[in-house]
LOTORKOL-158456 format. One record per atom (N, C-alpha, C): y, z, x. Coordinates in nm, 4 decimals. Layout:
REM residues N
+----------+----------+----------+
!        Y !        Z !        X !
+----------+----------+----------+
!        Y !        Z !        X !
...
+----------+----------+----------+
***
This chain:
REM residues 64
+----------+----------+----------+
!        Y !        Z !        X !
+----------+----------+----------+
!   5.0317 !  -0.0779 !  -2.8014 !
!   4.9673 !  -0.1801 !  -2.7207 !
!   4.8613 !  -0.2503 !  -2.8051 !
!   4.8756 !  -0.3775 !  -2.8273 !
!   4.7753 !  -0.4485 !  -2.9077 !
!   4.6426 !  -0.4594 !  -2.8318 !
!   4.5354 !  -0.4534 !  -2.9079 !
!   4.4017 !  -0.4644 !  -2.8515 !
!   4.3447 !  -0.6018 !  -2.8771 !
!   4.2343 !  -0.6332 !  -2.8092 !
!   4.1642 !  -0.7589 !  -2.8323 !
!   4.0149 !  -0.7361 !  -2.8104 !
!   3.9362 !  -0.8430 !  -2.8082 !
!   3.7905 !  -0.8297 !  -2.8010 !
!   3.7426 !  -0.7712 !  -2.6682 !
!   3.8241 !  -0.7784 !  -2.5650 !
!   3.7863 !  -0.7257 !  -2.4342 !
!   3.8545 !  -0.5934 !  -2.4014 !
!   3.9608 !  -0.5615 !  -2.4709 !
!   4.0388 !  -0.4416 !  -2.4448 !
!   4.0599 !  -0.3702 !  -2.5771 !
!   3.9827 !  -0.2641 !  -2.5994 !
!   3.9858 !  -0.1934 !  -2.7269 !
!   3.9633 !  -0.0444 !  -2.7016 !
!   3.9930 !   0.0394 !  -2.8002 !
!   3.9744 !   0.1838 !  -2.7823 !
!   3.8279 !   0.2190 !  -2.7549 !
!   3.8055 !   0.3180 !  -2.6697 !
!   3.6699 !   0.3622 !  -2.6361 !
!   3.5894 !   0.4009 !  -2.7595 !
!   3.6558 !   0.4499 !  -2.8610 !
!   3.5850 !   0.4949 !  -2.9810 !
!   3.5145 !   0.3803 !  -3.0539 !
!   3.5447 !   0.2573 !  -3.0187 !
!   3.4832 !   0.1408 !  -3.0842 !
!   3.3699 !   0.0790 !  -3.0025 !
!   3.3384 !   0.1357 !  -2.8862 !
!   3.2441 !   0.0714 !  -2.7947 !
!   3.1022 !   0.0594 !  -2.8489 !
!   3.0603 !   0.1470 !  -2.9404 !
!   2.9230 !   0.1416 !  -2.9919 !
!   2.9083 !   0.0598 !  -3.1196 !
!   3.0158 !  -0.0032 !  -3.1627 !
!   3.0099 !  -0.0867 !  -3.2822 !
!   2.9676 !  -0.2283 !  -3.2445 !
!   2.9064 !  -0.2980 !  -3.3393 !
!   2.8729 !  -0.4380 !  -3.3149 !
!   3.0026 !  -0.5181 !  -3.3020 !
!   2.9934 !  -0.6327 !  -3.2384 !
!   3.1129 !  -0.7138 !  -3.2136 !
!   3.1910 !  -0.7481 !  -3.3409 !
!   3.1246 !  -0.7889 !  -3.4508 !
!   3.2023 !  -0.8223 !  -3.5714 !
!   3.2794 !  -0.7016 !  -3.6279 !
!   3.2151 !  -0.5851 !  -3.6264 !
!   3.2802 !  -0.4658 !  -3.6806 !
!   3.3932 !  -0.4213 !  -3.5882 !
!   3.3685 !  -0.4249 !  -3.4596 !
!   3.4729 !  -0.3894 !  -3.3625 !
!   3.5908 !  -0.4858 !  -3.3752 !
!   3.5615 !  -0.6145 !  -3.3908 !
!   3.6679 !  -0.7134 !  -3.4065 !
!   3.7527 !  -0.6881 !  -3.5295 !
!   3.6869 !  -0.6529 !  -3.6397 !
!   3.7594 !  -0.6235 !  -3.7632 !
!   3.8452 !  -0.4988 !  -3.7441 !
!   3.7911 !  -0.3959 !  -3.6772 !
!   3.8668 !  -0.2732 !  -3.6526 !
!   3.9889 !  -0.3016 !  -3.5659 !
!   3.9725 !  -0.3837 !  -3.4639 !
!   4.0839 !  -0.4204 !  -3.3764 !
!   4.1913 !  -0.4949 !  -3.4558 !
!   4.1478 !  -0.5876 !  -3.5395 !
!   4.2409 !  -0.6641 !  -3.6235 !
!   4.3219 !  -0.5702 !  -3.7144 !
!   4.2533 !  -0.4772 !  -3.7786 !
!   4.3199 !  -0.3838 !  -3.8702 !
!   4.4127 !  -0.2908 !  -3.7919 !
!   4.3641 !  -0.2373 !  -3.6798 !
!   4.4448 !  -0.1445 !  -3.6000 !
!   4.5726 !  -0.2116 !  -3.5496 !
!   4.5616 !  -0.3348 !  -3.5031 !
!   4.6798 !  -0.4065 !  -3.4554 !
!   4.7813 !  -0.4264 !  -3.5685 !
!   4.7321 !  -0.4569 !  -3.6871 !
!   4.8225 !  -0.4741 !  -3.8017 !
!   4.8921 !  -0.3415 !  -3.8346 !
!   4.8183 !  -0.2325 !  -3.8288 !
!   4.8778 !  -0.1017 !  -3.8575 !
!   4.9822 !  -0.0637 !  -3.7521 !
!   4.9542 !  -0.0958 !  -3.6263 !
!   5.0518 !  -0.0681 !  -3.5206 !
!   5.1815 !  -0.1449 !  -3.5457 !
!   5.1670 !  -0.2695 !  -3.5896 !
!   5.2856 !  -0.3511 !  -3.6198 !
!   5.3670 !  -0.2913 !  -3.7332 !
!   5.2979 !  -0.2208 !  -3.8232 !
!   5.3661 !  -0.1568 !  -3.9356 !
!   5.4261 !  -0.0219 !  -3.8976 !
!   5.4038 !   0.0204 !  -3.7728 !
!   5.4656 !   0.1434 !  -3.7260 !
!   5.3760 !   0.2660 !  -3.7246 !
!   5.2473 !   0.2481 !  -3.7500 !
!   5.1556 !   0.3618 !  -3.7460 !
!   5.1384 !   0.4099 !  -3.6026 !
!   5.1159 !   0.5407 !  -3.5869 !
!   5.0855 !   0.6003 !  -3.4574 !
!   4.9472 !   0.5515 !  -3.4148 !
!   4.9261 !   0.5349 !  -3.2855 !
!   4.8035 !   0.4751 !  -3.2336 !
!   4.6764 !   0.5463 !  -3.2822 !
!   4.6704 !   0.6774 !  -3.2717 !
!   4.5520 !   0.7514 !  -3.3135 !
!   4.5221 !   0.7347 !  -3.4612 !
!   4.6257 !   0.7373 !  -3.5417 !
!   4.6087 !   0.7202 !  -3.6871 !
!   4.5630 !   0.5780 !  -3.7182 !
!   4.6187 !   0.4798 !  -3.6485 !
!   4.5800 !   0.3400 !  -3.6701 !
!   4.4322 !   0.3198 !  -3.6381 !
!   4.3846 !   0.3812 !  -3.5305 !
!   4.2435 !   0.3682 !  -3.4924 !
!   4.1539 !   0.4317 !  -3.5983 !
!   4.1908 !   0.5502 !  -3.6454 !
!   4.1101 !   0.6198 !  -3.7461 !
!   4.1004 !   0.5394 !  -3.8756 !
!   4.2124 !   0.4889 !  -3.9222 !
!   4.2136 !   0.4100 !  -4.0458 !
!   4.1343 !   0.2809 !  -4.0263 !
!   4.1574 !   0.2138 !  -3.9143 !
!   4.0898 !   0.0864 !  -3.8877 !
!   3.9390 !   0.1049 !  -3.8772 !
!   3.8952 !   0.2130 !  -3.8150 !
!   3.7518 !   0.2395 !  -3.8023 !
!   3.6890 !   0.2574 !  -3.9397 !
!   3.7531 !   0.3365 !  -4.0216 !
!   3.7019 !   0.3608 !  -4.1566 !
!   3.6965 !   0.2319 !  -4.2379 !
!   3.8018 !   0.1539 !  -4.2325 !
!   3.8069 !   0.0299 !  -4.3104 !
!   3.7090 !  -0.0742 !  -4.2572 !
!   3.6889 !  -0.0783 !  -4.1267 !
!   3.5943 !  -0.1739 !  -4.0690 !
!   3.4512 !  -0.1379 !  -4.1091 !
!   3.4193 !  -0.0088 !  -4.1136 !
!   3.2861 !   0.0336 !  -4.1588 !
!   3.2649 !  -0.0075 !  -4.3042 !
!   3.3656 !   0.0139 !  -4.3865 !
!   3.3562 !  -0.0255 !  -4.5279 !
!   3.3387 !  -0.1765 !  -4.5403 !
!   3.4142 !  -0.2510 !  -4.4612 !
!   3.4050 !  -0.3978 !  -4.4601 !
!   3.2624 !  -0.4405 !  -4.4274 !
!   3.2023 !  -0.3777 !  -4.3264 !
!   3.0663 !  -0.4120 !  -4.2856 !
!   2.9650 !  -0.3743 !  -4.3935 !
!   2.9811 !  -0.2550 !  -4.4515 !
!   2.8908 !  -0.2118 !  -4.5583 !
!   2.8922 !  -0.3103 !  -4.6746 !
!   3.0096 !  -0.3561 !  -4.7116 !
!   3.0240 !  -0.4490 !  -4.8241 !
!   2.9614 !  -0.5857 !  -4.7962 !
!   2.9370 !  -0.6145 !  -4.6701 !
!   2.8790 !  -0.7437 !  -4.6318 !
!   2.7380 !  -0.7288 !  -4.5741 !
!   2.6826 !  -0.6088 !  -4.5868 !
!   2.5487 !  -0.5794 !  -4.5336 !
!   2.5370 !  -0.6130 !  -4.3857 !
!   2.6425 !  -0.5848 !  -4.3114 !
!   2.6415 !  -0.6091 !  -4.1671 !
!   2.6033 !  -0.4807 !  -4.0945 !
!   2.5351 !  -0.4975 !  -3.9824 !
!   2.5021 !  -0.3825 !  -3.8980 !
!   2.6322 !  -0.3286 !  -3.8394 !
!   2.6483 !  -0.1962 !  -3.8432 !
!   2.7732 !  -0.1349 !  -3.7983 !
!   2.7685 !  -0.0998 !  -3.6503 !
!   2.6641 !  -0.0327 !  -3.6102 !
!   2.6533 !   0.0115 !  -3.4698 !
!   2.5497 !  -0.0721 !  -3.3953 !
!   2.5707 !  -0.0803 !  -3.2639 !
!   2.4741 !  -0.1492 !  -3.1785 !
!   2.3412 !  -0.0759 !  -3.1885 !
!   2.2337 !  -0.1464 !  -3.1709 !
!   2.1019 !  -0.0842 !  -3.1763 !
!   2.0926 !   0.0231 !  -3.0677 !
!   2.0330 !   0.1363 !  -3.1055 !
!   2.0182 !   0.2461 !  -3.0109 !
!   2.1321 !   0.3454 !  -3.0151 !
!   2.2310 !   0.3223 !  -3.1046 !
!   2.3464 !   0.4147 !  -3.1143 !
!   2.3570 !   0.4700 !  -3.2529 !
+----------+----------+----------+
***
């Protein structure tokens, strides 16, 4: 099931919108390639954090 900015895995709820958006984008691409949903989320989360770190973006919402 593809995700979007309003419908995404619970594990992404504490991320800032840009990081969550990147994770959703990556996860959807992995699903299209045949990855299992849980594995796609794990990989996408890791890659989205790296993406944010490389751009000096805040990863989690304030207070989390």
